[in-house]
C-alpha positions as CSV (number, residue, x, y, z in Angstrom):
1,M,-26.5,55.0,32.6
2,K,-29.0,52.2,32.3
3,S,-28.3,51.9,28.5
4,H,-24.6,51.7,29.1
5,V,-25.1,48.8,31.6
6,Q,-27.4,47.0,29.1
7,G,-24.8,47.4,26.4
8,F,-22.1,46.1,28.6
9,C,-24.2,43.1,29.5
10,E,-24.9,42.3,25.9
11,L,-21.2,42.6,25.1
12,V,-20.4,40.1,27.9
13,R,-23.0,37.7,26.5
14,Y,-21.5,38.0,23.0
15,A,-18.0,37.4,24.4
16,D,-19.3,34.3,26.2
17,D,-21.0,33.1,23.1
18,F,-17.7,33.6,21.2
19,V,-15.7,31.7,23.7
20,C,-18.2,28.9,23.5
21,V,-17.9,28.8,19.7
22,V,-14.1,28.7,19.9
23,R,-14.2,25.9,22.5
24,Y,-16.7,24.0,20.4
25,A,-14.6,24.3,17.3
26,G,-11.5,23.2,19.2
27,D,-13.4,20.2,20.6
28,A,-14.7,19.3,17.1
29,K,-11.2,19.4,15.7
30,R,-9.9,17.2,18.5
31,I,-12.7,14.7,17.9
32,E,-12.0,14.7,14.2
33,R,-8.3,14.1,14.8
34,G,-9.2,11.2,17.2
35,L,-11.5,9.6,14.6
36,H,-8.9,10.0,11.9
37,N,-6.1,8.4,14.0
38,R,-8.3,5.5,15.0
39,R,-9.3,4.9,11.4
40,L,-5.7,5.0,10.3
41,K,-4.7,2.5,13.0
42,T,-7.4,0.2,11.8
43,R,-6.3,0.5,8.2
44,L,-2.7,-0.2,9.1
45,R,-3.6,-3.2,11.3
46,Q,-5.8,-4.7,8.5
47,A,-3.0,-4.0,5.9
48,K,-0.7,-6.4,7.8
49,L,2.4,-4.8,6.2
50,R,5.5,-6.8,6.6
51,E,7.8,-3.8,7.2
52,N,7.2,-0.9,9.5
53,A,8.1,1.4,6.6
54,A,7.5,5.1,5.8
55,I,8.3,7.2,2.7
56,E,10.1,9.7,5.0
57,D,12.5,7.0,6.1
58,I,13.6,5.7,2.7
59,D,17.4,6.0,2.2
60,F,17.9,7.8,-1.1
61,Q,21.6,8.1,-0.6
62,S,22.5,4.5,-1.3
63,S,23.1,3.6,-4.9
64,R,20.0,1.5,-5.4
65,G,18.5,3.0,-8.6
66,L,15.8,5.0,-6.7
67,D,14.7,8.3,-8.3
68,K,13.7,10.4,-5.3
69,A,11.5,12.7,-7.4
70,V,9.6,9.7,-8.8
71,I,9.1,8.0,-5.4
72,L,7.9,11.3,-3.8
73,S,5.5,11.7,-6.7
74,L,4.1,8.2,-6.2
75,A,3.7,9.0,-2.5
76,Q,1.0,11.4,-3.5
77,C,-1.1,8.3,-4.5
78,E,-2.5,9.7,-7.7
79,W,-1.6,6.4,-9.4
80,I,-4.1,4.7,-7.1
81,N,-6.8,7.1,-8.2
82,R,-6.0,6.1,-11.7
83,N,-6.0,2.4,-10.9
84,Q,-2.4,2.0,-12.0
85,N,0.2,-0.5,-10.8
86,I,3.8,-0.5,-9.6
87,I,6.3,-3.2,-10.4
88,I,9.5,-3.2,-8.2
89,T,12.3,-5.5,-9.4
90,G,15.8,-6.1,-8.1
91,P,18.1,-8.5,-6.3
92,T,17.3,-10.0,-2.9
93,G,17.8,-7.7,0.1
94,V,17.9,-4.5,-1.8
95,G,14.8,-3.1,-0.2
96,K,11.9,-4.0,-2.5
97,T,9.6,-5.0,0.3
98,Y,10.4,-1.9,2.3
99,L,9.6,0.4,-0.6
100,A,6.4,-1.5,-1.3
101,C,5.3,-1.2,2.3
102,A,6.3,2.4,2.5
103,L,4.0,3.2,-0.5
104,A,1.2,1.2,1.1
105,Q,1.6,2.9,4.4
106,K,1.3,6.3,2.7
107,A,-1.8,5.1,0.9
108,C,-3.3,4.1,4.3
109,R,-2.5,7.6,5.6
110,Q,-4.3,9.0,2.5
111,G,-7.4,7.0,3.4
112,Y,-7.0,4.0,1.1
113,K,-7.3,0.4,2.2
114,A,-4.3,-1.8,1.5
115,I,-3.2,-5.3,2.2
116,Y,0.1,-7.2,2.0
117,H,0.5,-10.7,0.7
118,R,3.4,-12.9,0.1
119,L,2.3,-14.6,-3.2
120,P,3.3,-18.1,-2.2
121,R,1.4,-17.8,1.0
122,L,-1.6,-16.3,-0.7
123,F,-1.7,-19.4,-3.1
124,E,-1.8,-21.6,0.0
125,Q,-4.7,-19.6,1.5
126,L,-6.6,-19.8,-1.7
127,A,-6.1,-23.6,-2.0
128,M,-7.3,-24.1,1.6
129,A,-10.3,-21.8,0.9
130,K,-11.4,-24.0,-1.9
131,G,-11.6,-26.9,0.4
132,D,-13.5,-24.9,3.0
133,G,-15.9,-23.4,0.5
134,L,-14.5,-19.9,1.1
135,Y,-12.6,-19.4,-2.1
136,A,-15.0,-16.9,-3.6
137,K,-15.2,-14.9,-0.4
138,L,-11.3,-14.7,0.0
139,L,-10.9,-13.8,-3.7
140,D,-13.6,-11.1,-3.4
141,K,-12.1,-9.6,-0.2
142,T,-8.6,-9.5,-1.8
143,A,-9.9,-8.1,-5.1
144,K,-11.8,-5.2,-3.4
145,S,-8.9,-3.7,-1.5
146,D,-7.8,-0.4,-3.0
147,L,-4.2,-1.6,-3.0
148,I,-2.6,-5.0,-2.6
149,I,1.1,-5.9,-2.4
150,L,2.1,-9.2,-4.0
151,D,5.6,-9.9,-2.6
152,D,8.0,-12.6,-3.6
153,W,6.4,-12.9,-7.1
154,G,8.0,-15.6,-9.2
155,L,9.9,-17.6,-6.7
156,S,8.9,-20.9,-8.4
157,V,7.1,-22.1,-11.5
158,L,3.3,-21.8,-11.0
159,T,1.1,-24.9,-11.1
160,E,-2.1,-24.9,-13.2
161,S,-4.2,-24.1,-10.2
162,Q,-2.0,-21.2,-9.2
163,R,-1.9,-19.7,-12.7
164,K,-5.7,-19.7,-12.7
165,D,-5.9,-18.2,-9.2
166,L,-3.5,-15.4,-10.2
167,L,-5.4,-14.6,-13.4
168,E,-8.7,-14.5,-11.5
169,L,-7.3,-12.1,-9.0
170,I,-5.6,-9.8,-11.5
171,E,-8.7,-9.9,-13.8
172,D,-11.0,-8.9,-10.9
173,R,-8.8,-5.9,-10.1
174,Y,-8.0,-4.8,-13.7
175,S,-8.8,-1.1,-14.3
176,L,-10.6,-1.0,-10.9
177,R,-7.8,-1.3,-8.2
178,S,-4.1,-1.0,-7.9
179,T,-1.4,-3.6,-7.3
180,I,2.3,-3.4,-6.3
181,I,4.5,-6.4,-7.4
182,A,7.8,-6.9,-5.6
183,T,10.0,-9.5,-7.3
184,Q,13.6,-10.6,-8.0
185,L,12.4,-11.7,-11.4
186,P,12.8,-9.4,-14.4
187,I,9.5,-8.9,-16.3
188,T,11.1,-10.6,-19.3
189,K,11.3,-13.8,-17.2
190,W,7.6,-13.9,-16.1
191,H,6.4,-16.0,-19.0
192,E,8.8,-18.8,-17.9
193,V,7.4,-18.8,-14.3
194,I,3.8,-18.5,-15.2
195,N,4.5,-21.4,-17.6
196,D,1.5,-20.9,-19.9
197,Q,1.8,-18.6,-22.9
198,T,-1.9,-17.6,-23.1
199,I,-2.4,-17.0,-19.3
200,A,1.0,-15.2,-19.1
201,D,0.0,-12.9,-21.9
202,A,-3.4,-12.2,-20.2
203,I,-1.7,-11.5,-16.8
204,L,1.0,-9.3,-18.2
205,D,-1.4,-7.3,-20.4
206,R,-3.4,-6.4,-17.2
207,L,-0.5,-5.7,-15.0
208,V,2.5,-4.3,-16.9
209,H,1.2,-1.9,-19.5
210,N,-0.3,0.6,-17.0
211,A,2.5,0.1,-14.4
212,Y,5.3,2.3,-13.0
213,K,8.5,0.2,-13.2
214,I,11.1,0.6,-10.5
215,N,14.3,-1.4,-11.0
216,M,16.3,-1.4,-7.8
217,K,20.1,-2.2,-7.8
218,G,22.9,-2.7,-5.4
219,G,23.9,-5.0,-2.6
220,S,21.8,-6.3,0.2
221,M,20.6,-3.7,2.7
222,R,20.1,-6.5,5.2
223,K,23.8,-7.3,5.2
224,K,24.6,-3.6,5.7
225,L,22.2,-3.2,8.6
226,N,23.1,-6.5,10.3
227,K,26.8,-6.4,9.7
228,V,28.7,-7.8,12.7
229,P,31.5,-5.5,13.8
230,T,35.0,-7.0,13.7
231,S,37.5,-6.3,16.4
């Protein structure tokens, strides 16, 4: 009888230990999820994405030249592991920025650091940084991000200073980091905007040849979304 009681007591202790292990594992998973969510929020906040975009919300039904299989493949982020680039071209309002931000948002979810820049505004920031003695720091910070979006590429002809800034940035990232370009300007027109044959050749050589090219088509999505109903 005594041995049965001892056996029962040991069984109870084992059961208690098992329950503790299960509870600990559950707590550990909750803590891990909490840390993951906080880190993701930090990455998204630092990315400063212009659009609250997600791959899951992309409209593949509209005739915009998007290949769903290609986009979903890019959403796996292997191209970032390979330090490749993406160039998104197309008319205004077709959704280039949204697509770029959706890909960057997915990269953040995968643990990468991303940052969004309108290229004209970035040139302004770099010019001010030169006067403040912070040029190298800003360039280094931008260059080290796993992924950067350069939006509104080619809106106007670059100045000599802007050409050099752009080359420095692209050179620092070449074969080390990934870049998404969003632009209305076809790649064949980039030389005209960069406005220097040698520098244009250097920039295109570092950006274009290892890039996925997505040419979007169709009318403005903004007009469709913001269309005022008529009575």
